[in-house]
C-alpha positions as CSV (number, residue, x, y, z in Angstrom):
1,M,5.8,34.8,-59.0
2,N,1.9,35.9,-58.0
3,T,0.8,32.3,-57.9
4,D,3.8,31.6,-55.3
5,F,2.9,34.4,-53.5
6,S,-0.8,33.4,-53.2
7,Q,0.2,30.0,-51.7
8,I,2.6,31.2,-49.0
9,Q,0.3,34.9,-48.1
10,K,-1.4,34.5,-45.0
11,L,-5.0,33.7,-44.8
12,S,-7.5,36.4,-43.6
13,F,-9.5,35.7,-40.5
14,W,-12.7,35.6,-42.3
15,T,-11.4,33.0,-45.0
16,K,-10.4,30.8,-41.5
17,L,-13.6,31.3,-40.4
18,A,-16.0,30.6,-43.3
19,Y,-13.6,27.2,-43.9
20,G,-14.3,26.2,-40.2
21,A,-17.6,26.9,-40.5
22,G,-18.1,24.1,-43.3
23,D,-17.1,21.3,-40.6
24,L,-19.9,22.2,-38.3
25,G,-22.8,20.5,-39.9
26,P,-21.1,17.4,-40.3
27,A,-19.3,17.8,-36.2
28,I,-23.0,17.9,-35.5
29,C,-24.2,15.1,-36.9
30,A,-21.6,13.0,-36.1
31,N,-21.2,13.6,-32.8
32,I,-24.9,12.9,-32.3
33,Q,-24.5,9.3,-33.5
34,V,-21.4,8.5,-31.7
35,F,-23.1,9.4,-28.4
36,F,-26.5,8.8,-29.1
37,L,-26.8,5.8,-32.0
38,L,-26.5,2.8,-30.5
39,Y,-28.0,3.6,-26.9
40,F,-30.8,4.8,-29.2
41,F,-30.7,1.3,-31.2
42,T,-30.8,-0.5,-28.1
43,N,-32.7,1.8,-25.7
44,V,-35.3,3.3,-27.9
45,A,-35.9,1.1,-30.9
46,G,-35.3,-2.2,-28.8
47,L,-32.7,-3.9,-30.6
48,P,-29.9,-6.2,-29.2
49,A,-26.7,-4.9,-28.4
50,G,-25.2,-7.5,-30.8
51,L,-27.8,-6.4,-33.6
52,A,-27.0,-3.0,-33.2
53,G,-23.1,-2.9,-33.1
54,S,-23.5,-4.8,-35.9
55,I,-25.5,-2.1,-37.9
56,L,-22.8,0.5,-36.8
57,M,-20.3,-2.3,-38.4
58,I,-21.8,-2.4,-41.8
59,G,-22.7,1.4,-41.9
60,K,-19.0,2.0,-41.4
61,I,-17.5,-0.4,-43.6
62,S,-19.9,0.9,-46.2
63,D,-18.4,4.5,-45.4
64,A,-15.1,3.4,-45.3
65,I,-15.7,1.7,-49.1
66,N,-17.1,5.2,-50.4
67,D,-14.3,7.4,-49.4
68,P,-11.5,6.2,-51.6
69,I,-14.3,6.0,-54.4
70,I,-15.3,9.3,-53.9
71,G,-11.9,10.6,-53.4
72,V,-10.4,9.9,-56.3
73,I,-13.5,11.2,-58.3
74,S,-13.1,14.5,-56.8
75,D,-9.7,14.7,-58.0
76,R,-10.8,14.3,-61.0
77,T,-13.9,16.6,-61.3
78,V,-13.9,19.1,-63.6
79,H,-16.0,22.3,-62.7
80,P,-16.4,25.7,-63.2
81,W,-16.4,25.8,-59.0
82,G,-13.3,23.7,-59.1
83,R,-13.0,19.8,-57.6
84,R,-14.4,19.9,-54.3
85,Y,-17.4,22.6,-54.3
86,P,-20.1,20.9,-56.5
87,W,-20.0,17.6,-54.0
88,M,-20.5,19.5,-51.0
89,V,-22.8,22.0,-52.2
90,Y,-25.3,19.8,-54.0
91,G,-24.7,16.8,-51.2
92,A,-25.9,19.1,-48.7
93,I,-29.4,18.4,-48.4
94,P,-29.9,14.8,-48.9
95,F,-27.2,15.1,-46.4
96,G,-29.4,16.4,-44.1
97,I,-32.6,14.6,-44.7
98,L,-30.6,11.4,-44.7
99,F,-29.7,12.3,-41.2
100,F,-32.8,12.8,-40.0
101,L,-34.8,9.7,-41.4
102,Q,-31.6,7.8,-38.8
103,W,-34.1,8.8,-35.8
104,L,-37.6,6.8,-36.8
105,V,-38.4,3.7,-35.6
106,P,-41.1,2.6,-38.7
107,S,-41.7,-0.6,-36.9
108,T,-41.7,-2.8,-33.9
109,N,-40.3,-5.7,-36.3
110,Q,-36.3,-6.4,-35.1
111,S,-35.8,-7.8,-38.8
112,V,-37.9,-4.8,-40.3
113,L,-35.9,-2.3,-38.1
114,F,-32.3,-4.0,-38.7
115,W,-32.6,-3.6,-42.5
116,Y,-34.4,0.1,-42.5
117,Y,-31.2,1.3,-40.3
118,I,-28.7,-0.5,-42.6
119,I,-30.4,0.9,-45.8
120,I,-30.5,4.5,-44.0
121,A,-27.1,4.3,-42.8
122,V,-25.3,3.2,-46.3
123,L,-27.0,5.8,-47.8
124,F,-26.2,8.6,-45.2
125,N,-22.5,7.6,-45.2
126,I,-22.7,8.6,-48.7
127,A,-24.1,11.9,-48.0
128,Y,-21.7,12.3,-45.1
129,T,-18.6,11.7,-47.6
130,V,-19.9,13.5,-50.6
131,V,-20.1,16.7,-48.2
132,N,-17.0,16.3,-45.9
133,L,-14.4,14.5,-47.7
134,P,-14.2,17.1,-50.7
135,Y,-14.1,19.6,-47.8
136,A,-11.1,18.1,-45.5
137,A,-9.2,18.2,-49.3
138,L,-9.6,22.2,-49.3
139,T,-6.7,22.5,-46.5
140,P,-4.1,22.2,-49.1
141,E,-5.4,24.1,-51.4
142,L,-6.1,26.9,-49.0
143,T,-2.5,27.1,-48.1
144,K,0.9,25.6,-48.0
145,D,2.3,27.3,-44.8
146,Y,3.1,24.9,-42.4
147,N,1.5,26.7,-39.3
148,E,-1.1,28.4,-41.2
149,R,-2.2,24.9,-41.6
150,T,-2.2,24.4,-38.1
151,S,-4.1,27.8,-37.4
152,L,-6.3,26.7,-40.1
153,N,-7.4,23.7,-38.5
154,S,-7.4,24.8,-35.3
155,F,-10.7,27.0,-36.6
156,R,-11.8,23.7,-38.5
157,F,-12.0,21.8,-35.6
158,A,-12.9,25.0,-33.2
159,F,-16.4,24.8,-35.4
160,S,-16.3,20.9,-35.1
161,I,-16.0,20.9,-31.2
162,G,-18.1,23.8,-31.1
163,G,-20.9,21.9,-33.3
164,S,-20.4,18.8,-30.6
165,I,-21.1,21.0,-27.9
166,L,-24.1,22.2,-29.7
167,S,-25.6,19.4,-30.5
168,L,-25.2,18.0,-26.5
169,I,-26.9,21.5,-25.4
170,I,-29.4,20.5,-28.0
171,A,-29.7,17.3,-26.8
172,Q,-30.1,17.7,-23.1
173,F,-32.7,20.9,-23.9
174,I,-35.1,18.6,-25.9
175,F,-34.7,15.9,-23.3
176,F,-35.6,18.2,-20.7
177,I,-38.7,19.5,-22.5
178,L,-39.7,15.6,-23.1
179,P,-38.5,14.1,-20.9
180,N,-41.4,10.9,-21.0
181,N,-41.1,10.3,-24.4
182,P,-37.7,8.9,-25.7
183,M,-39.0,8.0,-29.4
184,Q,-40.1,11.8,-29.6
185,Q,-37.0,13.0,-28.0
186,Y,-34.7,11.1,-30.6
187,I,-37.1,12.6,-33.8
188,V,-37.1,16.1,-32.5
189,L,-33.7,15.7,-31.8
190,G,-32.8,14.3,-35.8
191,L,-34.7,16.9,-37.0
192,V,-33.4,20.1,-35.1
193,C,-29.7,18.8,-36.0
194,A,-30.3,18.3,-39.8
195,I,-31.7,21.6,-40.3
196,I,-28.6,23.4,-38.6
197,S,-26.2,21.3,-40.2
198,V,-27.2,21.9,-43.8
199,L,-26.7,25.9,-43.9
200,P,-23.0,26.0,-43.0
201,I,-22.1,23.9,-45.9
202,Y,-23.1,27.1,-47.7
203,W,-21.7,29.6,-45.8
204,C,-17.8,27.5,-46.2
205,F,-18.2,27.4,-49.6
206,F,-19.3,31.2,-50.3
207,G,-16.3,32.4,-47.9
208,T,-13.4,30.4,-49.1
209,R,-14.2,30.0,-52.9
210,Q,-12.4,33.1,-54.3
211,R,-8.7,32.2,-52.4
212,V,-9.0,28.1,-53.8
213,F,-10.5,29.5,-56.8
214,S,-6.9,31.7,-57.1
215,A,-4.9,28.9,-55.8
216,N,-6.8,26.2,-58.2
217,Q,-4.9,28.2,-61.4
218,Q,-1.7,27.4,-60.0
219,Q,-2.3,23.8,-59.8
220,E,-4.1,23.2,-63.1
221,N,-1.0,21.2,-64.6
222,D,-0.6,19.4,-61.4
223,D,-3.5,17.2,-61.8
224,N,-3.2,13.4,-60.9
225,T,-5.7,12.9,-63.8
226,N,-5.9,9.1,-64.5
227,L,-4.1,6.6,-62.2
228,P,-6.1,3.5,-61.4
229,I,-7.7,3.7,-58.2
230,V,-5.6,0.2,-57.3
231,E,-2.3,2.5,-58.2
232,Q,-3.0,5.4,-56.4
233,L,-3.6,3.0,-53.3
234,R,0.0,1.6,-53.7
235,V,1.4,5.4,-54.3
236,A,-0.7,6.2,-50.8
237,L,0.4,3.6,-49.1
238,S,4.2,3.6,-50.1
239,N,4.7,6.8,-48.3
240,G,5.7,6.0,-44.6
241,S,4.9,9.5,-43.5
242,F,1.7,9.0,-44.2
243,L,1.2,5.5,-42.9
244,F,2.3,6.9,-39.6
245,V,-0.6,9.4,-39.7
246,I,-3.3,7.0,-40.4
247,G,-2.0,5.0,-37.5
248,I,-1.8,8.0,-35.4
249,Y,-5.2,9.4,-36.6
250,L,-7.0,5.9,-35.9
251,C,-5.7,5.1,-32.6
252,S,-6.7,8.6,-31.4
253,W,-10.1,8.3,-32.7
254,L,-10.7,4.9,-31.4
255,G,-10.3,6.2,-28.2
256,V,-12.6,9.5,-28.8
257,Q,-15.2,6.9,-30.5
258,L,-15.2,4.4,-28.4
259,T,-15.6,6.0,-25.1
260,A,-18.2,8.4,-26.5
261,S,-20.3,5.4,-27.6
262,I,-20.2,3.7,-24.3
263,L,-20.4,7.0,-22.3
264,P,-24.4,6.8,-22.2
265,Y,-24.4,3.1,-20.5
266,F,-21.3,4.4,-18.6
267,V,-23.2,7.6,-16.8
268,V,-27.0,5.9,-16.7
269,D,-25.8,1.9,-16.0
270,W,-22.4,2.1,-14.1
271,M,-22.7,5.8,-12.2
272,Q,-26.4,5.3,-12.1
273,L,-27.3,8.8,-13.3
274,P,-30.0,9.9,-15.0
275,Q,-30.1,10.2,-18.7
276,A,-30.1,14.2,-18.8
277,S,-26.8,14.1,-16.7
278,F,-25.0,12.4,-19.8
279,P,-24.6,15.2,-22.3
280,Q,-23.3,17.3,-19.2
281,V,-20.7,14.8,-18.8
282,A,-19.7,14.9,-22.7
283,I,-20.2,18.8,-22.8
284,A,-17.2,18.6,-19.8
285,V,-15.0,16.9,-22.2
286,Q,-16.0,19.0,-25.6
287,G,-15.9,22.3,-23.8
288,T,-12.3,21.8,-22.5
289,A,-11.4,20.6,-25.6
290,L,-12.7,23.7,-27.3
291,I,-10.8,25.8,-24.9
292,M,-7.6,24.0,-25.5
293,L,-8.0,23.9,-29.0
294,F,-6.3,27.6,-29.4
295,V,-4.0,26.7,-26.7
296,W,-2.2,23.4,-28.7
297,S,-1.9,25.9,-31.7
298,A,0.0,28.0,-30.5
299,I,2.0,25.9,-28.5
300,S,2.7,23.9,-31.3
301,N,4.1,27.1,-33.0
302,K,6.9,26.9,-30.9
303,V,7.3,23.4,-29.9
304,G,6.1,21.4,-32.7
305,K,3.0,19.0,-33.5
306,K,4.6,16.2,-32.2
307,T,5.2,17.1,-28.5
308,V,1.6,19.2,-28.4
309,Y,0.2,15.4,-29.2
310,F,2.5,13.8,-26.5
311,M,2.0,16.6,-24.2
312,G,-2.1,16.2,-24.5
313,V,-2.1,12.6,-24.8
314,C,-0.2,11.7,-21.6
315,L,-3.0,13.5,-19.8
316,W,-5.8,12.1,-21.6
317,I,-4.6,8.5,-20.7
318,I,-4.4,9.2,-17.0
319,A,-7.9,10.5,-17.4
320,Q,-9.1,7.5,-19.5
321,G,-7.5,5.2,-17.1
322,G,-9.2,6.6,-14.0
323,L,-12.4,6.0,-15.5
324,F,-12.4,2.6,-15.0
325,F,-11.6,2.6,-11.2
326,I,-14.0,5.6,-10.2
327,Q,-17.1,4.1,-8.3
328,P,-21.1,5.4,-8.2
329,G,-21.5,8.7,-6.1
330,Q,-18.0,9.8,-7.0
331,V,-19.6,12.4,-9.6
332,N,-17.2,15.1,-8.9
333,L,-14.5,12.8,-9.6
334,M,-16.0,11.9,-12.9
335,Y,-16.1,15.5,-14.2
336,S,-12.7,16.1,-13.3
337,L,-11.7,13.0,-15.2
338,A,-13.8,14.1,-18.2
339,V,-11.8,17.8,-18.4
340,M,-8.5,16.5,-18.1
341,A,-9.9,13.8,-21.2
342,G,-10.7,17.6,-22.8
343,I,-7.4,18.5,-22.5
344,G,-6.1,15.2,-24.3
345,V,-9.1,15.2,-26.9
346,S,-8.1,18.5,-28.4
347,T,-4.8,17.1,-29.6
348,A,-6.7,14.1,-31.4
349,Y,-8.8,16.6,-33.4
350,L,-5.7,19.1,-34.0
351,V,-2.6,16.8,-35.3
352,P,-3.5,14.5,-37.0
353,W,-5.1,16.9,-39.6
354,S,-2.9,19.1,-39.4
355,M,0.0,16.7,-40.7
356,I,-2.2,15.2,-43.5
357,P,-1.2,17.9,-45.8
358,D,2.8,18.1,-45.3
359,V,2.3,14.2,-46.4
360,I,0.9,15.7,-49.0
361,D,3.8,17.9,-50.2
362,L,6.2,15.4,-49.5
363,D,3.7,13.2,-52.1
364,E,4.0,16.1,-54.6
365,L,8.0,16.5,-54.0
366,N,8.2,12.7,-54.8
367,T,5.7,12.4,-58.1
368,G,5.5,15.5,-59.3
369,K,0.8,15.2,-58.7
370,R,-1.2,16.9,-56.5
371,R,-3.4,14.0,-55.1
372,E,-5.3,15.4,-52.0
373,G,-8.4,13.5,-52.4
374,I,-6.5,10.2,-52.7
375,F,-4.7,10.8,-49.3
376,Y,-7.7,12.4,-47.4
377,S,-10.0,9.2,-48.4
378,F,-7.5,6.5,-47.8
379,M,-6.5,7.7,-44.5
380,V,-10.6,8.0,-43.4
381,F,-10.9,4.7,-45.2
382,L,-8.9,2.7,-43.0
383,Q,-9.7,4.9,-40.0
384,K,-13.4,3.9,-40.4
385,V,-12.5,0.4,-41.0
386,G,-10.8,0.1,-37.5
387,L,-14.1,2.1,-36.3
388,A,-16.7,-0.5,-37.8
389,I,-14.6,-3.4,-36.0
390,G,-14.4,-1.5,-32.8
391,L,-17.8,-0.5,-32.5
392,F,-19.1,-4.1,-33.3
393,L,-16.9,-6.2,-30.9
394,V,-18.3,-3.3,-28.0
395,G,-21.5,-4.1,-28.8
396,I,-21.0,-8.2,-29.8
397,A,-18.7,-8.0,-25.7
398,L,-22.2,-6.3,-24.4
399,D,-24.2,-9.0,-25.9
400,I,-22.0,-12.0,-24.6
401,A,-21.8,-10.0,-21.1
402,G,-25.7,-10.1,-21.0
403,F,-26.2,-6.6,-21.4
404,I,-30.6,-6.1,-21.5
405,E,-31.9,-4.0,-24.3
406,T,-35.0,-1.8,-23.3
407,I,-38.5,-2.8,-24.4
408,P,-40.0,0.1,-26.1
409,G,-42.0,2.4,-24.2
410,T,-40.7,1.0,-20.5
411,P,-37.8,2.2,-18.6
412,P,-34.6,0.7,-18.9
413,P,-33.7,-2.3,-16.8
414,T,-31.1,-3.0,-14.4
415,Q,-27.8,-4.4,-15.9
416,P,-26.0,-7.3,-14.9
417,E,-22.6,-7.5,-12.8
418,S,-20.8,-8.7,-16.1
419,A,-22.3,-6.0,-18.3
420,L,-21.5,-3.3,-16.0
421,F,-17.8,-5.0,-16.0
422,A,-18.1,-4.7,-20.0
423,I,-18.9,-1.2,-19.9
424,R,-15.9,-0.1,-17.7
425,V,-13.6,-2.2,-19.4
426,A,-14.9,-0.3,-22.8
427,I,-14.3,3.0,-21.3
428,G,-11.3,2.7,-19.5
429,P,-8.7,0.0,-20.2
430,L,-9.7,-0.5,-23.8
431,P,-9.2,3.2,-25.1
432,T,-6.1,3.6,-23.1
433,I,-4.3,0.9,-25.3
434,F,-5.0,2.5,-28.4
435,L,-3.9,5.7,-26.8
436,V,-0.8,4.2,-25.7
437,V,0.3,3.1,-29.5
438,G,-0.8,6.6,-30.8
439,L,2.0,7.8,-28.9
440,L,4.9,6.0,-30.0
441,L,3.6,6.4,-33.7
442,A,3.8,9.8,-33.1
443,Y,7.3,9.2,-31.7
444,L,8.3,7.6,-35.0
445,Y,6.5,10.3,-37.5
446,P,9.4,11.9,-39.3
447,I,8.2,14.8,-40.9
448,T,9.4,18.1,-38.5
449,Q,8.9,21.6,-39.3
450,E,12.1,21.7,-40.4
451,V,11.9,18.9,-42.8
452,H,8.9,20.5,-44.7
453,D,10.8,23.5,-45.1
454,Q,12.8,21.2,-47.0
455,I,10.2,19.8,-49.0
456,L,8.5,23.0,-50.0
457,L,11.8,24.9,-51.0
458,Q,12.2,22.2,-53.9
459,L,9.3,22.4,-54.4
460,R,9.4,25.9,-55.2
461,E,12.3,25.9,-57.2
462,R,11.0,22.8,-59.2
463,K,8.2,25.2,-60.5
464,Q,10.8,28.0,-61.1
465,Q,12.7,25.4,-63.4
466,I,9.3,24.8,-65.0
467,R,8.6,28.2,-65.7
């Protein structure tokens, strides 16, 4: 009976805080990448937009491939610290080093740069997965309570969004003190963010290990052991609820990341504002998302995850579509739309990741196995494939539209009308389409709180029969 109690016992504030801290480093690095990396490739390293988009696509696809592999291996890991922690602890330092190496420009030769960034992207994405995927799979090991998981993820994404905001503040400060040397700006930015991204991973380990060790004593007999990867893929994709979560997450994050990647171009080239203004716009989005995260978490306890997603994304769609129509000079309107978008963006952080542990419980009910790593890895795998294609198409579209890359050491060129139109489409109509599809999938998602309560009841009854 004690082991069951450990699963329904409320998590302490300090455990939630330590768990949330584990996403700070990956969030800082991912946020800097999504907002600045494409822009860095074209406007600092001097690569054509199509070539830059290809680097992002190859990096994301390699990242997607390593997700299910590391997920399976982490599920099968046998270590005194459990299945997840060894990956996080030993992967943290390589993760920081490889992030920094992305922001060097070691050559002026485009072929050399292309292959350098490809190699670093592949290695960094492996390190990112080694740290972040086992971390994400800790959620169902910490608690089985439906609302506690939403609360736990609100702490996680408070740190995630907080890390995003912190990274933008750091970027703005560095751009301010080094205004005339873009190459040096990004070297310093990469170094500072790499250093502050590693330590919170160890905070997470020390702050949550006691709770997870206790929970793992119950699950020693629930390991999924030796199913082949192809069979585990079949099991994961045969779970209808899981497919809905994948779709919701993919659509939400396509909306987020496509917007984030094109936002520097929108602010600088279309709105005709200085580069230092861009982090302020991003902070308006992320700051609002951070504030709303806990508001949505509280509302979710009363009305459910699906309703919260609908409320947030509807506002987000209005804001996203509005960005297509605003004109240079309408700066106040741009910030108003950024705040409105942030209200919806917070639901993209909170809701899909709160749904996936419920899907894992359903799989355990159907199969008798705990497969956290499998579900998390294949969820992220399909999401990254979609993002890889999306970012590649944005880069190719800019190239076709006549976007002019910056020659290192020279001011950014004036872009043609065709490139400006492509930037507006990429920040407005394109993300809006994905968000509408996400709404439809959320409407059809079958696991409500009542359904999840029944799943947990049947799981408890089964375990009592086994004992």
